[in-house]
MDTraj code that builds the backbone (N, CA, C; nanometers):
import mdtraj as md
import numpy as np

residues = "ASP ASP ALA SER ASP LYS PRO GLU ILE ALA PRO ARG ARG PHE VAL VAL VAL ASP GLY ARG TYR GLN CYS ALA ALA ARG ASP CYS LYS SER THR LYS LEU TYR GLN HIS PRO GLY GLU LEU ARG LYS HIS GLN LYS ASN HIS THR ARG PRO GLU LYS CYS GLY VAL CYS GLY VAL GLY ARG ALA GLU LYS LYS ASP VAL TYR ARG HIS MET TRP ARG ALA HIS LEU LEU GLU ALA ILE GLU GLN ASN ILE PRO GLN VAL SER THR LYS CYS HIS PHE PRO GLY CYS THR HIS LYS GLY ARG ARG ASP ASN VAL THR ARG HIS LEU LYS THR VAL HIS ALA PRO GLY ARG GLU LYS ASN".split()
xyz = np.array([
    [0.1213, -0.0890, 0.0420],
    [-0.0171, 0.0220, 0.0425],
    [0.0676, 0.1154, -0.0323],
    [0.0833, 0.2157, -0.0430],
    [0.1284, 0.3465, -0.1539],
    [0.0190, 0.4597, -0.0532],
    [0.1591, 0.5779, 0.0029],
    [0.0245, 0.6289, 0.0588],
    [-0.0804, 0.7090, 0.0477],
    [0.0166, 0.6913, -0.1512],
    [-0.0803, 0.8506, -0.2435],
    [-0.1710, 0.7716, -0.2635],
    [-0.1982, 0.6595, -0.1913],
    [-0.2660, 0.6085, -0.2452],
    [-0.4387, 0.6910, -0.2040],
    [-0.3773, 0.5975, -0.0568],
    [-0.5394, 0.6644, -0.0207],
    [-0.5607, 0.8002, 0.0612],
    [-0.7097, 0.8465, 0.0612],
    [-0.7136, 1.0404, 0.0534],
    [-0.6744, 1.0943, 0.1750],
    [-0.6204, 1.2248, 0.0982],
    [-0.6260, 1.2802, 0.2063],
    [-0.7533, 1.3566, 0.2792],
    [-0.6911, 1.3242, 0.4048],
    [-0.8141, 1.3685, 0.5021],
    [-0.7323, 1.5100, 0.5339],
    [-0.8046, 1.5027, 0.6423],
    [-0.8084, 1.7003, 0.7034],
    [-0.7081, 1.6607, 0.8297],
    [-0.5875, 1.6871, 0.8558],
    [-0.5595, 1.6454, 1.0056],
    [-0.6605, 1.6601, 1.0939],
    [-0.7690, 1.7775, 1.1304],
    [-0.8047, 1.7223, 1.2682],
    [-0.9598, 1.6830, 1.2404],
    [-0.9101, 1.6030, 1.0439],
    [-1.0382, 1.5081, 1.0454],
    [-1.1735, 1.5416, 1.0226],
    [-1.2085, 1.6891, 1.1007],
    [-1.3554, 1.6682, 1.0974],
    [-1.3463, 1.8455, 1.2007],
    [-1.5004, 1.8395, 1.1765],
    [-1.5514, 1.9707, 1.2692],
    [-1.6796, 1.9980, 1.3358],
    [-1.6290, 2.0680, 1.4244],
    [-1.7875, 2.1048, 1.5310],
    [-1.9085, 2.1644, 1.4574],
    [-2.0066, 2.1483, 1.4703],
    [-2.1222, 2.2749, 1.4218],
    [-2.2067, 2.2262, 1.5230],
    [-2.2264, 2.3224, 1.5905],
    [-2.3151, 2.3798, 1.6889],
    [-2.3193, 2.1591, 1.7691],
    [-2.2873, 2.1517, 1.7755],
    [-2.2525, 2.0271, 1.9557],
    [-2.2037, 1.9362, 1.8420],
    [-2.2053, 1.8948, 1.6836],
    [-2.2063, 1.7190, 1.6396],
    [-2.1161, 1.7895, 1.5894],
    [-2.0880, 1.6815, 1.5274],
    [-1.9421, 1.6155, 1.4381],
    [-1.9323, 1.6085, 1.2521],
    [-1.8843, 1.6476, 1.2038],
    [-1.9261, 1.7093, 1.0214],
    [-1.7546, 1.6727, 0.9876],
    [-1.7835, 1.5541, 0.8848],
    [-1.6744, 1.4773, 0.8315],
    [-1.5998, 1.6114, 0.7847],
    [-1.4268, 1.6757, 0.7664],
    [-1.3587, 1.7932, 0.6976],
    [-1.2713, 1.6641, 0.5737],
    [-1.2750, 1.5843, 0.5871],
    [-1.1750, 1.5274, 0.5102],
    [-1.2181, 1.5852, 0.3206],
    [-1.0743, 1.6145, 0.2015],
    [-1.1008, 1.7211, 0.1405],
    [-1.2348, 1.6672, 0.0900],
    [-1.2010, 1.4943, 0.0204],
    [-1.2541, 1.4864, -0.0643],
    [-1.4720, 1.4589, -0.0659],
    [-1.4816, 1.4663, 0.0643],
    [-1.6117, 1.3982, 0.1732],
    [-1.7371, 1.5154, 0.0657],
    [-1.7751, 1.5200, -0.0224],
    [-1.9381, 1.5522, -0.0552],
    [-2.0956, 1.5893, 0.0122],
    [-2.0321, 1.4954, 0.1756],
    [-2.1252, 1.4800, 0.2966],
    [-2.1929, 1.5538, 0.3628],
    [-2.2628, 1.6855, 0.4125],
    [-2.2680, 1.8217, 0.5020],
    [-2.3313, 1.7325, 0.6049],
    [-2.3823, 1.5836, 0.6130],
    [-2.3985, 1.4930, 0.7151],
    [-2.3347, 1.5843, 0.8925],
    [-2.3491, 1.6352, 1.0261],
    [-2.3806, 1.5998, 1.1078],
    [-2.4222, 1.5476, 1.2307],
    [-2.3123, 1.4943, 1.3252],
    [-2.2980, 1.3041, 1.3717],
    [-2.3276, 1.3223, 1.4855],
    [-2.3983, 1.3195, 1.5487],
    [-2.3843, 1.3305, 1.7154],
    [-2.3216, 1.2800, 1.7546],
    [-2.2233, 1.1716, 1.7553],
    [-2.1326, 1.0428, 1.8489],
    [-1.9990, 1.0094, 1.7625],
    [-1.8804, 1.0949, 1.7276],
    [-1.7434, 1.0974, 1.7372],
    [-1.7561, 0.8416, 1.6773],
    [-1.7527, 0.8655, 1.6911],
    [-1.8125, 0.7085, 1.6617],
    [-1.8698, 0.6674, 1.5142],
    [-1.9755, 0.7767, 1.4593],
    [-2.0446, 0.7381, 1.4086],
    [-1.9808, 0.8023, 1.3132],
    [-1.9481, 0.9106, 1.3146],
    [-1.8740, 0.9947, 1.2173],
    [-1.7201, 0.9074, 1.2138],
    [-1.6858, 0.8822, 1.2989],
    [-1.5858, 0.7447, 1.2688],
    [-1.5975, 0.6385, 1.1349],
    [-1.7295, 0.5838, 1.1880],
    [-1.7565, 0.5792, 1.0459],
    [-1.7671, 0.5266, 0.9110],
    [-1.8807, 0.7156, 0.9526],
    [-1.7992, 0.7196, 0.7433],
    [-1.7036, 0.7582, 0.7021],
    [-1.5562, 0.7757, 0.8349],
    [-1.5095, 0.8343, 0.7447],
    [-1.4416, 0.6877, 0.6825],
    [-1.4489, 0.5328, 0.7637],
    [-1.3994, 0.4286, 0.6724],
    [-1.4395, 0.4518, 0.4852],
    [-1.5401, 0.5259, 0.4467],
    [-1.6129, 0.5053, 0.3229],
    [-1.4274, 0.6313, 0.2361],
    [-1.4071, 0.6731, 0.3627],
    [-1.2220, 0.7336, 0.2278],
    [-1.1610, 0.6627, 0.2163],
    [-1.0953, 0.6463, 0.3302],
    [-0.9629, 0.5295, 0.3309],
    [-1.0142, 0.3857, 0.3034],
    [-1.1365, 0.3082, 0.3712],
    [-1.1519, 0.2284, 0.2609],
    [-1.0745, 0.1270, 0.2767],
    [-1.0387, 0.0857, 0.4654],
    [-0.9078, -0.0166, 0.5013],
    [-0.9555, -0.1318, 0.5184],
    [-1.0192, -0.1951, 0.4651],
    [-1.0775, -0.3429, 0.4406],
    [-1.0670, -0.3938, 0.3548],
    [-0.9840, -0.4411, 0.3089],
    [-0.8190, -0.4850, 0.1302],
    [-0.9384, -0.6097, 0.0697],
    [-0.9823, -0.6696, -0.0475],
    [-1.0479, -0.7965, -0.0996],
    [-0.8588, -0.8555, -0.0609],
    [-0.8767, -0.9986, -0.0351],
    [-0.7819, -1.0523, -0.0702],
    [-0.7112, -1.1550, -0.2122],
    [-0.8771, -1.1672, -0.2076],
    [-0.8071, -1.1733, -0.4375],
    [-0.7718, -1.0237, -0.5278],
    [-0.8667, -0.9683, -0.5198],
    [-0.7546, -0.8720, -0.6026],
    [-0.7539, -0.7136, -0.6075],
    [-0.7669, -0.6618, -0.4098],
    [-0.7335, -0.6339, -0.3502],
    [-0.8025, -0.4890, -0.2933],
    [-0.8907, -0.4356, -0.3759],
    [-0.9545, -0.3189, -0.3910],
    [-1.0717, -0.3266, -0.2438],
    [-1.0206, -0.1477, -0.2174],
    [-1.0479, -0.1513, -0.0823],
    [-1.2569, -0.1263, -0.0991],
    [-1.2544, -0.1925, 0.0461],
    [-1.4386, -0.0840, 0.1049],
    [-1.4133, 0.0200, 0.2487],
    [-1.4818, 0.0160, 0.3126],
    [-1.4991, 0.0035, 0.4318],
    [-1.5385, -0.0740, 0.5446],
    [-1.6507, -0.1765, 0.5036],
    [-1.6303, -0.2303, 0.6120],
    [-1.6506, -0.3821, 0.5855],
    [-1.5935, -0.5226, 0.6844],
    [-1.5764, -0.5805, 0.6494],
    [-1.6549, -0.6844, 0.4955],
    [-1.8376, -0.6848, 0.5853],
    [-1.8800, -0.7210, 0.5747],
    [-1.9333, -0.6133, 0.4057],
    [-1.8680, -0.5550, 0.3464],
    [-1.8527, -0.4719, 0.2849],
    [-1.8182, -0.5801, 0.1286],
    [-1.6926, -0.5880, 0.2208],
    [-1.5959, -0.6946, 0.1553],
    [-1.6411, -0.8348, 0.1299],
    [-1.6895, -0.9064, 0.2441],
    [-1.7330, -0.9962, 0.1910],
    [-1.8801, -1.0134, 0.0194],
    [-1.9770, -0.9107, 0.0821],
    [-2.0906, -0.8882, -0.0940],
    [-2.0412, -0.8305, -0.1593],
    [-1.8548, -0.7999, -0.1648],
    [-1.8595, -0.7801, -0.3023],
    [-1.7205, -0.9750, -0.3812],
    [-1.6818, -1.0094, -0.1927],
    [-1.6002, -1.1450, -0.3060],
    [-1.6643, -1.2291, -0.3651],
    [-1.8764, -1.2170, -0.2848],
    [-1.9804, -1.2711, -0.3149],
    [-2.0074, -1.1963, -0.4150],
    [-1.9856, -1.1484, -0.5038],
    [-2.0344, -1.0552, -0.6586],
    [-1.9151, -1.0625, -0.7521],
    [-1.8338, -1.0706, -0.6933],
    [-1.7067, -1.0679, -0.7787],
    [-1.6106, -1.1719, -0.7988],
    [-1.5586, -1.2914, -0.6876],
    [-1.4861, -1.3485, -0.6882],
    [-1.6002, -1.5191, -0.5713],
    [-1.7272, -1.4774, -0.6712],
    [-1.7890, -1.6605, -0.6143],
    [-1.6777, -1.7876, -0.5139],
    [-1.6268, -1.8609, -0.6617],
    [-1.5601, -1.9716, -0.6059],
    [-1.4659, -1.9372, -0.5092],
    [-1.3978, -1.8271, -0.5151],
    [-1.3142, -1.7813, -0.4128],
    [-1.3755, -1.7866, -0.2948],
    [-1.4615, -1.7268, -0.2688],
    [-1.5602, -1.6899, -0.1432],
    [-1.6263, -1.8384, -0.1353],
    [-1.6762, -1.9391, -0.1735],
    [-1.7381, -2.1054, -0.1306],
    [-1.5836, -2.1130, -0.0212],
    [-1.4882, -2.1757, -0.1331],
    [-1.4062, -2.1482, -0.0657],
    [-1.3063, -2.1468, 0.0343],
    [-1.3177, -2.0537, 0.0865],
    [-1.3341, -1.9271, 0.1543],
    [-1.3813, -1.9716, 0.2802],
    [-1.5065, -2.0323, 0.2714],
    [-1.6276, -1.9689, 0.3936],
    [-1.6193, -1.8756, 0.4606],
    [-1.6797, -1.7874, 0.3287],
    [-1.6988, -1.6490, 0.3333],
    [-1.8261, -1.5965, 0.4058],
    [-1.9123, -1.5784, 0.4909],
    [-2.0307, -1.5317, 0.4655],
    [-2.1090, -1.4825, 0.3940],
    [-2.1365, -1.5472, 0.3916],
    [-2.3747, -1.4228, 0.2998],
    [-2.3990, -1.3780, 0.3709],
    [-2.4057, -1.1623, 0.3762],
    [-2.4427, -1.0866, 0.4619],
    [-2.5871, -1.0514, 0.3719],
    [-2.6365, -1.1370, 0.4675],
    [-2.7930, -1.1318, 0.3905],
    [-2.8788, -1.1865, 0.4743],
    [-2.9989, -1.1339, 0.4923],
    [-3.1447, -1.1351, 0.5863],
    [-3.1964, -1.1851, 0.5583],
    [-3.2875, -1.2326, 0.5789],
    [-3.4288, -1.3252, 0.5198],
    [-3.5763, -1.2035, 0.5586],
    [-3.6567, -1.2296, 0.5109],
    [-3.7209, -1.1408, 0.5287],
    [-3.8681, -1.2420, 0.5802],
    [-3.8862, -1.1536, 0.6053],
    [-4.0160, -1.2598, 0.8472],
    [-4.1307, -1.2406, 0.7747],
    [-4.1551, -1.1567, 0.7213],
    [-4.3217, -1.2754, 0.6860],
    [-4.3468, -1.3375, 0.5798],
    [-4.4340, -1.4391, 0.7534],
    [-4.4630, -1.5951, 0.6747],
    [-4.4961, -1.5720, 0.5552],
    [-4.4005, -1.7213, 0.4875],
    [-4.4433, -1.7642, 0.3942],
    [-4.3978, -1.7001, 0.2363],
    [-4.2990, -1.6396, 0.2865],
    [-4.1702, -1.4896, 0.1557],
    [-4.0404, -1.5912, 0.2088],
    [-4.0348, -1.5851, 0.0461],
    [-3.9283, -1.6366, 0.0684],
    [-3.7621, -1.5632, 0.0132],
    [-3.8397, -1.3808, -0.0015],
    [-3.6778, -1.3134, -0.0420],
    [-3.6110, -1.2735, 0.0693],
    [-3.4669, -1.2714, 0.0430],
    [-3.3620, -1.2339, 0.1234],
    [-3.2718, -1.1057, 0.0919],
    [-3.1647, -1.0613, 0.1710],
    [-3.1133, -0.8639, 0.0464],
    [-3.0246, -0.9110, 0.2326],
    [-2.9668, -0.7383, 0.1688],
    [-2.8793, -0.6795, 0.2390],
    [-3.0457, -0.5919, 0.2970],
    [-2.9520, -0.5924, 0.4754],
    [-3.0870, -0.5429, 0.5591],
    [-3.2224, -0.4654, 0.5318],
    [-3.1236, -0.3181, 0.4416],
    [-3.1815, -0.1561, 0.4244],
    [-3.3159, -0.2406, 0.3469],
    [-3.2213, -0.3324, 0.2297],
    [-3.3567, -0.3521, 0.1319],
    [-3.4553, -0.4557, 0.1633],
    [-3.3927, -0.5405, 0.2593],
    [-3.5430, -0.6507, 0.2882],
    [-3.6102, -0.5529, 0.4446],
    [-3.5931, -0.4367, 0.4757],
    [-3.6722, -0.3669, 0.5406],
    [-3.7466, -0.2811, 0.4165],
    [-3.7124, -0.2159, 0.3463],
    [-3.7464, -0.1129, 0.2106],
    [-3.8447, -0.2622, 0.1458],
    [-3.8228, -0.3723, 0.1540],
    [-3.9030, -0.4822, 0.0990],
    [-4.0847, -0.4273, 0.2158],
    [-4.0263, -0.5314, 0.3075],
    [-4.1402, -0.5244, 0.4006],
    [-4.2841, -0.3682, 0.3538],
    [-4.1673, -0.3124, 0.3558],
    [-4.2660, -0.1490, 0.3855],
    [-4.3644, -0.1833, 0.2747],
    [-4.2580, -0.2081, 0.1705],
    [-4.3576, -0.1644, 0.0956],
    [-4.4452, -0.2978, -0.0545],
    [-4.3925, -0.3959, -0.0308],
    [-4.4678, -0.5251, -0.0626],
    [-4.5584, -0.6003, 0.0795],
    [-4.5247, -0.5876, 0.1373],
    [-4.5501, -0.6500, 0.2689],
    [-4.7167, -0.5946, 0.3550],
    [-4.6897, -0.4129, 0.3094],
    [-4.7804, -0.3392, 0.4025],
    [-4.8935, -0.3513, 0.4487],
    [-4.9697, -0.3338, 0.5439],
    [-5.0764, -0.3516, 0.6047],
    [-5.2044, -0.3138, 0.4612],
    [-5.2820, -0.3913, 0.3373],
    [-5.3115, -0.3259, 0.3110],
    [-5.2326, -0.3977, 0.0731],
    [-5.1847, -0.4415, 0.1463],
    [-5.0981, -0.4450, 0.0656],
    [-4.9688, -0.5514, -0.0238],
    [-5.0393, -0.7142, 0.0744],
    [-5.0292, -0.7696, 0.1195],
    [-4.9813, -0.8380, 0.0254],
    [-4.8219, -0.9040, -0.0545],
    [-4.8872, -0.9867, -0.2087],
    [-4.8056, -1.1670, -0.1798],
    [-4.7870, -1.1900, -0.0608],
    [-4.7049, -1.2850, 0.0201],
    [-4.5640, -1.3159, -0.0630],
])
top = md.Topology()
chain = top.add_chain()
for i, resn in enumerate(residues, 1):
    res = top.add_residue(resn, chain, resSeq=i)
    for name in ("N", "CA", "C"):
        top.add_atom(name, md.element.get_by_symbol(name[0]), res)
traj = md.Trajectory(xyz[None], top)
Protein backbone atom coordinates (compact mmCIF):
# COMPACT_ATOMS: atom_id res chain seq x y z
CA ASP A 1 0.00 0.00 0.00
CA ASP A 2 1.39 3.34 -1.01
CA ALA A 3 0.36 6.32 1.14
CA SER A 4 -0.33 8.33 -2.03
CA ASP A 5 -3.16 5.91 -2.87
CA LYS A 6 -5.19 7.03 0.14
CA PRO A 7 -7.42 10.10 0.15
CA GLU A 8 -6.08 12.98 2.16
CA ILE A 9 -8.05 13.74 5.28
CA ALA A 10 -7.58 17.05 7.09
CA PRO A 11 -5.30 16.78 10.15
CA ARG A 12 -8.23 17.30 12.52
CA ARG A 13 -10.52 15.17 10.30
CA PHE A 14 -13.69 16.84 11.55
CA VAL A 15 -15.33 20.11 12.45
CA VAL A 16 -17.83 20.71 15.24
CA VAL A 17 -21.08 22.39 14.22
CA ASP A 18 -23.67 23.08 16.91
CA GLY A 19 -22.11 20.39 19.12
CA ARG A 20 -22.22 17.75 16.38
CA TYR A 21 -19.44 16.34 14.23
CA GLN A 22 -18.98 16.84 10.50
CA CYS A 23 -16.45 15.15 8.23
CA ALA A 24 -13.57 17.37 7.10
CA ALA A 25 -12.05 15.03 4.51
CA ARG A 26 -11.06 17.06 1.46
CA ASP A 27 -13.01 14.80 -0.94
CA CYS A 28 -16.15 14.55 1.24
CA LYS A 29 -19.34 15.97 -0.23
CA SER A 30 -21.48 15.02 2.77
CA THR A 31 -22.98 17.74 4.94
CA LYS A 32 -24.36 15.27 7.47
CA LEU A 33 -23.79 16.04 11.15
CA TYR A 34 -23.10 13.17 13.55
CA GLN A 35 -24.15 13.14 17.18
CA HIS A 36 -21.28 10.88 18.28
CA PRO A 37 -17.62 10.70 17.18
CA GLY A 38 -17.96 6.94 16.52
CA GLU A 39 -20.63 7.59 13.90
CA LEU A 40 -18.27 10.02 12.17
CA ARG A 41 -15.39 7.50 12.29
CA LYS A 42 -17.63 4.89 10.66
CA HIS A 43 -18.51 7.41 7.90
CA GLN A 44 -14.84 8.28 7.39
CA LYS A 45 -13.99 4.66 6.59
CA ASN A 46 -15.77 5.32 3.30
CA HIS A 47 -12.84 7.60 2.45
CA THR A 48 -9.99 5.35 3.60
CA ARG A 49 -11.57 1.96 2.77
CA PRO A 50 -9.36 0.02 5.19
CA GLU A 51 -10.81 -3.46 4.55
CA LYS A 52 -9.22 -5.12 1.52
CA CYS A 53 -10.28 -8.01 -0.72
CA GLY A 54 -7.78 -10.85 -0.46
CA VAL A 55 -8.22 -11.69 -4.16
CA CYS A 56 -8.02 -8.38 -6.01
CA GLY A 57 -7.12 -5.87 -3.29
CA VAL A 58 -10.17 -3.65 -3.76
CA GLY A 59 -10.88 -1.61 -0.62
CA ARG A 60 -14.17 -1.28 1.22
CA ALA A 61 -15.28 0.55 4.36
CA GLU A 62 -16.28 -2.53 6.36
CA LYS A 63 -15.55 -6.26 6.34
CA LYS A 64 -19.20 -7.01 5.49
CA ASP A 65 -18.75 -4.90 2.34
CA VAL A 66 -15.72 -7.00 1.35
CA TYR A 67 -17.78 -10.15 1.90
CA ARG A 68 -20.53 -8.83 -0.37
CA HIS A 69 -17.88 -7.93 -2.98
CA MET A 70 -16.40 -11.43 -2.73
CA TRP A 71 -19.78 -13.08 -3.35
CA ARG A 72 -20.38 -10.89 -6.40
CA ALA A 73 -16.90 -10.71 -7.94
CA HIS A 74 -15.13 -13.87 -6.74
CA LEU A 75 -17.84 -16.47 -6.19
CA LEU A 76 -15.58 -19.56 -6.24
CA GLU A 77 -13.10 -17.99 -3.81
CA ALA A 78 -15.95 -16.92 -1.51
CA ILE A 79 -17.23 -20.50 -1.41
CA GLU A 80 -13.74 -21.99 -0.95
CA GLN A 81 -12.88 -19.55 1.85
CA ASN A 82 -16.25 -20.01 3.62
CA ILE A 83 -16.94 -16.28 3.40
CA PRO A 84 -20.22 -15.65 5.23
CA GLN A 85 -23.11 -14.42 3.12
CA VAL A 86 -24.27 -11.10 4.48
CA SER A 87 -28.00 -11.24 3.96
CA THR A 88 -31.21 -11.02 5.92
CA LYS A 89 -34.37 -13.01 5.31
CA CYS A 90 -37.84 -11.51 5.18
CA HIS A 91 -39.71 -12.67 8.29
CA PHE A 92 -43.15 -12.35 6.70
CA PRO A 93 -44.82 -15.81 6.81
CA GLY A 94 -44.33 -17.68 3.54
CA CYS A 95 -42.02 -15.09 1.97
CA THR A 96 -38.66 -16.29 0.67
CA HIS A 97 -37.16 -12.85 -0.09
CA LYS A 98 -33.67 -12.19 1.26
CA GLY A 99 -31.00 -9.55 0.78
CA ARG A 100 -29.26 -6.66 2.48
CA ARG A 101 -30.96 -5.59 5.70
CA ASP A 102 -31.90 -2.14 4.34
CA ASN A 103 -33.40 -3.69 1.19
CA VAL A 104 -35.36 -6.28 3.20
CA THR A 105 -36.72 -3.48 5.39
CA ARG A 106 -37.84 -1.59 2.27
CA HIS A 107 -39.29 -4.85 0.87
CA LEU A 108 -41.34 -5.33 4.07
CA LYS A 109 -42.71 -1.77 3.89
CA THR A 110 -43.60 -1.91 0.19
CA VAL A 111 -44.63 -5.53 -0.40
CA HIS A 112 -46.08 -6.57 2.95
CA ALA A 113 -47.51 -3.23 4.14
CA PRO A 114 -51.10 -3.42 5.41
CA GLY A 115 -53.41 -3.47 2.40
CA ARG A 116 -50.57 -4.49 0.05
CA GLU A 117 -49.87 -8.06 1.14
CA LYS A 118 -48.77 -9.98 -1.93
CA ASN A 119 -47.14 -12.83 0.00
